[in-house]
C-alpha positions in Angstrom: -39.0 20.8 29.5 -36.4 17.8 28.6 -33.7 19.6 26.3 -31.4 18.2 23.8 -28.9 19.7 22.6 -26.9 18.6 19.0 -24.2 19.6 17.8 -22.9 18.3 14.3 -19.6 19.0 12.7 -18.7 16.9 9.6 -15.0 17.8 9.5 -14.1 16.5 13.2 -13.2 13.5 14.0 -16.4 13.2 16.2 -19.3 14.4 13.7 -22.2 13.7 16.2 -22.5 15.1 19.9 -25.4 14.2 21.4 -26.7 15.6 24.9 -30.3 14.4 26.4 -31.2 16.0 29.8 -34.2 14.3 31.5 -37.0 16.2 33.1 -38.8 14.3 35.5 -41.3 13.9 38.4 -38.4 13.0 40.4 -40.4 9.9 42.5 -40.9 8.3 38.9 -39.1 4.7 39.0 -35.9 4.0 36.4 -32.6 1.5 35.7 -29.3 3.2 35.2 -28.0 2.7 31.7 -27.5 -1.0 30.5 -28.9 -3.4 28.2 -32.1 -4.0 29.5 -34.4 -4.9 26.2 -34.0 -8.6 25.7 -36.0 -8.2 22.3 -33.3 -6.0 21.4 -29.8 -6.8 22.9 -27.6 -4.5 21.3 -28.9 -1.2 23.0 -28.3 0.4 25.8 -30.0 3.0 28.1 -31.7 4.0 31.0 -34.9 2.3 31.9 -38.1 3.7 32.6 -39.8 1.0 35.2 -43.4 3.0 34.6 -43.5 2.0 30.8 -40.7 -0.3 30.2 -39.2 2.2 27.5 -36.3 5.2 27.7 -35.7 8.5 27.1 -32.3 8.2 25.3 -30.8 4.5 23.8 -27.6 3.4 22.5 -26.7 1.2 19.7 -22.5 1.7 20.4 -22.4 -1.6 17.0 -23.8 0.8 14.5 -23.1 3.5 15.8 -26.2 5.2 16.3 -28.3 7.5 19.1 -31.6 8.3 19.7 -33.5 10.7 22.2 -37.1 11.4 23.0 -39.1 14.7 24.0 -42.8 15.7 25.1 -44.2 18.0 22.5 -47.3 20.4 22.1 -50.3 19.1 20.3 -52.9 16.7 20.7 -53.2 13.7 22.7 -53.9 10.3 21.6 -56.8 8.7 22.7 -56.3 6.9 26.3 -58.0 3.7 25.4 -54.7 1.9 23.0 -52.0 4.9 24.1 -48.7 4.0 23.3 -45.2 5.1 25.3 -43.3 7.3 23.8 -40.1 5.5 25.4 -40.7 3.0 22.6 -39.6 5.9 19.5 -35.7 5.8 21.1 -35.6 2.3 21.0 -37.0 1.9 17.1 -34.6 5.0 16.2 -31.8 3.7 18.2 -31.8 0.5 16.3 -31.9 2.0 12.7 -35.5 1.7 12.1 -36.8 4.8 12.9 -40.7 5.7 11.9 -40.9 4.2 8.5 -42.7 1.1 10.0 -45.3 2.8 11.4 -48.3 3.5 10.1 -51.0 6.6 10.8 -53.3 4.9 12.6 -50.1 3.9 14.8 -48.6 7.1 15.2 -52.1 8.4 16.4 -51.7 6.2 19.5 -48.3 8.1 20.9 -49.1 11.3 22.3 -47.1 14.4 20.7 -43.7 13.8 20.4 -39.8 15.3 19.2 -37.4 12.9 18.7 -33.9 12.7 17.2 -32.4 10.0 15.9 -28.3 10.4 15.4 -25.6 8.1 13.2 -22.2 9.9 12.4 -23.4 11.1 9.1 -27.0 11.9 9.8 -29.0 13.5 12.5 -33.2 13.5 12.1 -35.3 15.1 13.6 -39.5 13.8 14.0 -42.1 15.5 15.2 -45.4 14.4 16.1 -48.1 16.9 16.9 -50.9 13.9 17.3 -52.5 15.0 13.3 -49.4 15.5 11.3 -45.2 14.2 11.2 -43.0 16.1 10.1 -39.0 15.0 9.5 -35.9 17.3 9.0 -31.6 16.5 8.8 -30.0 18.6 11.4 -27.5 19.9 9.5 -23.6 21.4 10.5 -23.6 23.7 13.6 -25.4 23.9 17.3 -28.9 22.7 17.7 -31.2 23.2 20.8 -34.7 21.5 21.4 -36.6 21.9 23.7 -40.7 20.5 24.0 -41.8 23.8 22.3 -39.4 22.4 19.3 -36.6 22.9 17.2 -35.1 26.8 19.4 -37.9 26.6 20.5 -39.9 27.6 17.3 -43.3 26.6 18.4 -42.8 28.4 22.1 -46.6 30.3 23.1 -46.5 34.0 23.9 -47.6 34.3 27.9 -47.3 30.8 28.8 -45.1 30.4 32.0 -43.1 27.1 30.8 -42.6 28.3 27.2 -41.6 31.5 29.5 -38.8 29.2 31.2 -38.0 27.4 28.2 -37.0 30.7 26.4 -35.1 31.7 29.4 -32.7 28.5 29.4 -32.7 29.1 25.3 -31.7 32.3 25.9 -28.7 31.7 28.7 -27.3 28.7 27.7 -27.5 28.9 23.6 -25.1 31.2 23.3 -22.8 30.1 26.2 -22.6 25.7 24.2 -22.0 28.1 21.3 -19.1 30.1 22.5 -17.6 27.1 24.7 -14.7 25.0 22.9 -16.8 22.2 20.9 -15.8 18.7 23.0 -14.4 16.1 20.2 -14.2 13.0 22.6 -12.5 9.9 21.2 -13.9 6.1 22.4 -11.7 6.1 25.7 -11.5 5.8 29.1 -10.3 9.3 30.1 -12.6 11.0 32.4 -15.4 12.8 32.0 -13.8 16.7 32.5 -11.8 15.9 30.1 -13.2 14.1 27.5 -16.4 17.0 27.5 -14.2 19.8 28.6 -15.7 23.3 28.3 -19.3 21.9 27.9 -18.8 19.9 31.4 -19.6 22.6 34.0 -22.5 24.2 31.6 -24.1 20.7 32.0 -23.4 21.2 35.4 -25.8 24.1 35.6 -23.2 26.7 34.8 -23.7 28.0 38.4 -27.5 28.9 38.1 -29.7 28.0 40.8 -31.9 24.7 40.2 -35.4 26.9 41.0 -34.0 29.6 38.2 -36.3 29.6 35.4 -32.9 29.7 33.2 -31.6 26.6 34.6 -31.0 23.4 32.4 -31.3 21.3 35.7 -34.4 22.3 37.3 -35.2 21.5 40.1 -39.1 22.5 41.6 -41.1 21.8 44.5 -44.7 21.5 43.4 -46.9 20.7 46.7 -48.1 17.8 48.1 -45.2 16.1 47.8 -44.5 16.1 44.1 -40.9 17.4 42.8 -40.2 18.0 39.7 -36.7 18.6 37.5 -33.6 17.0 35.8 -33.4 13.5 37.1 -30.6 12.6 34.9 -28.1 14.3 31.6 -27.0 11.9 29.2 -23.7 13.0 26.6 -22.7 10.6 24.1 -20.3 11.2 20.8 -21.1 9.5 17.7 -17.8 8.7 15.8 -17.0 6.2 12.9 -14.8 4.6 15.2 -17.6 4.0 17.9 -19.6 5.5 20.9 -18.6 7.7 24.3 -21.1 7.7 26.8 -21.3 9.6 30.1 -24.3 9.6 32.4 -25.2 11.6 35.3 -27.5 10.6 37.8 -26.8 13.5 40.0 -27.6 16.4 38.0 -25.5 19.6 39.0 -22.5 17.5 40.6 -19.2 18.1 38.8 -18.3 14.3 40.0 -21.1 13.2 39.2 -20.6 11.4 36.0 -20.0 7.7 35.2 -19.0 6.1 31.9 -21.2 3.7 30.1 -19.7 3.4 26.9 
């Protein structure tokens, strides 16, 4: 149940703000954002140690950012399956999905991929059979595993009910809060992200609450699933502001990456 939040305002000095909330089994190993990929030395992001890719990547020189979420649909065959963690690296490098033919796409499980730069934000959706692409225009957009604004949710599904509760609680709050426009500067996260930071720290909801933006759930047998990190990226013609928290819910847990 990862979540991405995108705010697009072409009239702002910071026209694109991208938030990536990563939900995963908490024991899945990863490394904090850095330049982890020798073949793509300009990219910065957290590295998943199991598959080698990332959930969110930034090219500070472009500037450009991308993040990926799991989606619904037909899973790829086990033999030859490729990690969706490759996709943000492609998009952040400006490659998009243009170089992937149908046979290559079929090796990925369903995904939602957001590619953002100051003048353009795109959302690709692969359901295992068809690829669609749309531009995210001015305004606030929330993307969940159930799709843009939860448009693909299924009635009666517990996970979808939780995503619908998350959307119903947080979307109006983000829309009402003052939109952040952090310039590339050294000011602390609480000043840079303003009214959004308390929301991104959970808005006071218990992490086991169905509507929680930062879920944490004990599934038994030693399996704990929930939000393992939150990434905040602001894109402007002047560069990138990138903050990261490996301690979701802790207002003091933000580190400046770029």
